[in-house]
C-alpha positions in Angstrom: -0.1 -0.2 0.0 1.6 3.5 -1.0 2.0 6.2 1.4 0.6 9.0 -0.8 -2.5 10.4 -0.8 -5.3 8.9 -3.0 -5.9 11.3 -5.8 -9.4 12.9 -6.6 -11.3 11.1 -8.9 -13.0 12.1 -12.3 -15.9 12.7 -10.7 -14.7 15.7 -8.5 -12.1 18.3 -9.8 -10.6 20.9 -8.0 -11.6 24.4 -9.3 -9.1 26.1 -11.5 -8.4 29.9 -11.0 -9.6 32.1 -13.4 -7.3 33.0 -16.2 -8.3 36.8 -15.9 -9.4 37.8 -12.3 -11.9 40.1 -12.1 -11.0 43.6 -10.5 -13.1 45.6 -8.5 -15.0 48.2 -9.7 -13.8 51.1 -7.5 -14.9 53.9 -9.9 -18.3 53.8 -9.0 -17.6 52.7 -5.4 -19.3 49.7 -5.4 -18.2 47.0 -3.0 -16.2 44.2 -3.9 -17.9 41.0 -4.9 -18.1 38.4 -2.2 -15.9 35.0 -2.7 -18.1 32.0 -2.7 -17.3 29.4 -0.2 -17.3 25.7 -0.9 -20.5 23.8 0.6 -18.7 20.9 1.3 -16.2 22.6 3.7 -19.0 24.2 5.4 -20.6 20.8 5.6 -17.3 19.2 7.6 -16.7 22.5 9.9 -20.5 21.8 10.9 -20.0 18.2 11.6 -16.8 19.0 13.4 -18.5 21.1 16.1 -21.2 18.9 16.7 -18.8 15.8 17.2 -16.6 18.1 19.6 -19.9 18.9 21.9 -20.7 15.3 22.0 -17.5 14.3 23.2 -17.7 16.8 26.0 -20.7 15.8 26.8 -19.8 12.3 27.3 -16.7 13.2 29.2 -18.7 15.0 31.6 -21.0 12.0 32.3 -18.1 9.9 32.9 -16.6 12.4 35.4 -19.6 13.9 37.4 -22.1 10.6 36.7 -25.9 10.3 36.2 -27.9 12.9 38.5 -24.9 15.1 38.9 -23.2 13.0 41.5 -19.3 11.9 40.9 -19.1 8.4 39.0 -17.8 5.5 41.5 -14.2 4.4 41.0 -14.2 1.3 39.1 -11.2 0.1 40.8 -12.0 0.9 44.6 -13.5 -1.8 46.6 -15.7 -0.4 49.2 -15.2 -1.3 52.7 -18.2 -3.2 54.8 -19.2 -1.2 57.8 -20.3 -3.1 60.7 -23.4 -2.0 62.4 -23.0 -0.4 65.9 -24.0 -2.8 68.8 -23.8 -5.8 66.4 -22.2 -8.9 67.6 -21.5 -12.1 65.7 -23.9 -14.9 66.1 -22.9 -17.6 68.3 -21.8 -21.0 66.7 -22.7 -24.2 67.9 -19.0 -24.8 68.6 -19.3 -22.2 71.4 -21.6 -23.6 73.7 -20.3 -26.2 76.3 -21.5 -29.6 75.3 -22.4 -31.2 78.7 -24.7 -34.3 79.3 -28.1 -33.0 80.4 -28.9 -34.3 83.9 -32.1 -36.7 84.2 -35.1 -34.9 85.9 -35.7 -36.8 89.0 -39.2 -37.3 89.9 -40.6 -36.2 93.2 -43.1 -39.2 93.4 -41.7 -43.1 93.5 -44.7 -44.1 91.4 -43.3 -41.5 88.7 -40.3 -43.6 88.6 -42.1 -46.4 86.7 -44.2 -46.5 83.5 -47.8 -46.5 83.8 -49.5 -49.7 85.5 -46.4 -51.4 86.3 -46.7 -51.0 90.4 -50.2 -51.9 90.2 -49.6 -54.9 88.8 -47.2 -55.8 91.9 -49.5 -54.9 94.4 -53.0 -56.1 93.1 -53.2 -59.2 95.3 -52.9 -56.6 98.3 -49.9 -58.4 99.8 -47.1 -55.9 98.9 -47.5 -52.1 98.8 -45.5 -49.0 97.8 -44.3 -47.1 100.9 -47.1 -48.1 103.1 -48.0 -46.1 106.0 -46.3 -48.3 108.5 -43.0 -48.0 106.6 -42.6 -44.4 106.5 -40.8 -43.5 109.2 -38.0 -46.3 108.9 -37.4 -44.8 105.0 -34.9 -42.2 105.9 -33.4 -44.0 108.9 -33.3 -48.0 108.1 -34.3 -48.5 104.5 -31.1 -48.2 102.1 -30.6 -49.6 98.9 -27.5 -51.6 100.3 -26.4 -53.8 103.0 -22.8 -52.9 102.2 -21.8 -50.6 105.3 -19.3 -48.6 103.0 -22.6 -47.8 100.4 -24.8 -47.2 103.1 -22.7 -44.4 104.6 -22.8 -42.4 101.1 -26.6 -43.1 100.8 -27.2 -42.1 104.3 -25.2 -39.0 104.1 -27.2 -37.4 101.2 -29.7 -35.1 102.0 -31.5 -35.1 98.8 -32.8 -38.6 98.0 -36.0 -40.4 97.0 -36.6 -43.5 99.4 -39.1 -46.3 97.8 -40.1 -49.2 99.4 -42.1 -51.7 98.1 -42.9 -54.3 101.1 -45.5 -56.0 102.8 -48.8 -54.2 103.2 -49.3 -55.6 106.7 -46.3 -54.7 108.2 -43.0 -56.0 109.2 -41.3 -59.6 107.5 -38.2 -59.9 105.6 -40.2 -59.5 102.1 -39.4 -56.4 100.1 -37.6 -54.3 97.8 -35.9 -51.0 98.7 -34.2 -48.3 96.3 -32.8 -45.1 96.7 -32.4 -42.6 94.0 -29.7 -40.1 94.9 -27.3 -37.6 93.3 -23.4 -38.2 93.8 -20.7 -36.0 92.6 -17.9 -37.3 90.0 -15.4 -38.5 92.8 -18.5 -40.4 94.8 -19.6 -42.0 91.8 -15.9 -43.2 90.9 -15.6 -44.4 94.3 -18.9 -46.3 94.9 -18.0 -48.2 91.7 -14.7 -49.1 92.9 -16.1 -50.5 96.1 -18.8 -52.3 94.4 -16.2 -54.1 92.4 -14.0 -54.6 95.8 -17.2 -56.0 97.3 -17.4 -58.7 94.6 -20.7 -57.1 92.7 -20.3 -57.9 89.0 -20.3 -54.9 87.3 -20.8 -54.0 83.5 -21.3 -51.2 81.0 -24.9 -50.6 80.3 -27.5 -48.0 78.9 -24.6 -45.5 79.1 -23.6 -46.3 82.5 -22.3 -48.8 85.2 -24.5 -51.3 86.2 -23.7 -54.1 89.4 -25.5 -56.6 91.1 -25.1 -59.4 93.5 -27.2 -62.2 95.1 -26.6 -64.3 98.2 -28.6 -67.3 98.9 -28.9 -68.9 102.4 -31.2 -70.8 104.4 -33.0 -67.9 105.4 -33.9 -66.9 101.7 -32.2 -65.0 99.0 -31.1 -61.4 99.1 -29.6 -59.4 96.5 -28.9 -55.9 95.4 -28.7 -54.0 91.8 -27.0 -50.8 91.3 -26.7 -48.3 88.3 -24.4 -45.5 88.3 -24.5 -42.8 85.8 -24.1 -38.9 85.1 -24.1 -38.4 88.9 -26.9 -40.3 89.6 -27.0 -43.3 91.7 -30.2 -46.0 91.7 -29.2 -48.3 94.6 -31.7 -51.4 95.2 -31.3 -54.0 97.6 -34.2 -56.9 97.8 -35.3 -59.6 99.9 -37.2 -62.8 99.0 -38.9 -61.2 96.1 -39.3 -62.4 92.3 -39.5 -59.1 90.8 -37.7 -58.8 87.5 -37.0 -55.6 85.4 -37.7 -53.3 88.5 -34.0 -51.2 87.8 -34.5 -51.3 84.1 -37.7 -49.6 84.3 -36.5 -46.9 86.6 -33.3 -46.6 84.2 -35.6 -46.4 81.0 -37.4 -43.6 83.1 -34.6 -41.5 84.0 -32.4 -42.0 81.0 -35.1 -42.5 78.1 -33.8 -43.4 74.5 
């Protein structure tokens, strides 16, 4: 491609100057004739003026922005502003995870499912906490016959005492349960004592279940204990054939 400018085509030829230019007639005082302007030059001048005005308007909009407000700087990242007084929402890991302590009933009948006690006392031979047993519940009826375990049970001032014994009073037949709260150190010590005394202990229902049974000429005696999360269910029985007693209490205090 040539660097020389293109020559005009045959359709447009530049005006040649007049061979004999007209001299102004100064004799009569008439003004000199006006020179005619090229219309193409006039059109180009007008177009250039319009383009210049449009360019000024566009630059003004970019700088000021619509509505007369300065345009946002596209390279600037706005910073987040915290709301006054706002605090971050706590996460689940912020809360201390501790096992829920069981809600201990205040009545012995609330330790068992509906109808359980009624099925054991229907014939009238046994009764739950009959009138004659009330004075002895806190002083003589403990859920163990082991002296070390009894010492811990009797020292508790907040325990629920339940005795299913003969309705007529006296006799060596019945089952006694104490439900009490103990601290972690006491919980460990009573389990250690039961293992030392020859109880059979195993992990069960999220806690420790220990039991023992002795048969003599006078009858059969036994104990069953369950310890979990600072709660101790201590049960001793004699000459009774009641199954599922401790398990019923456990399922009430520690539902699945």
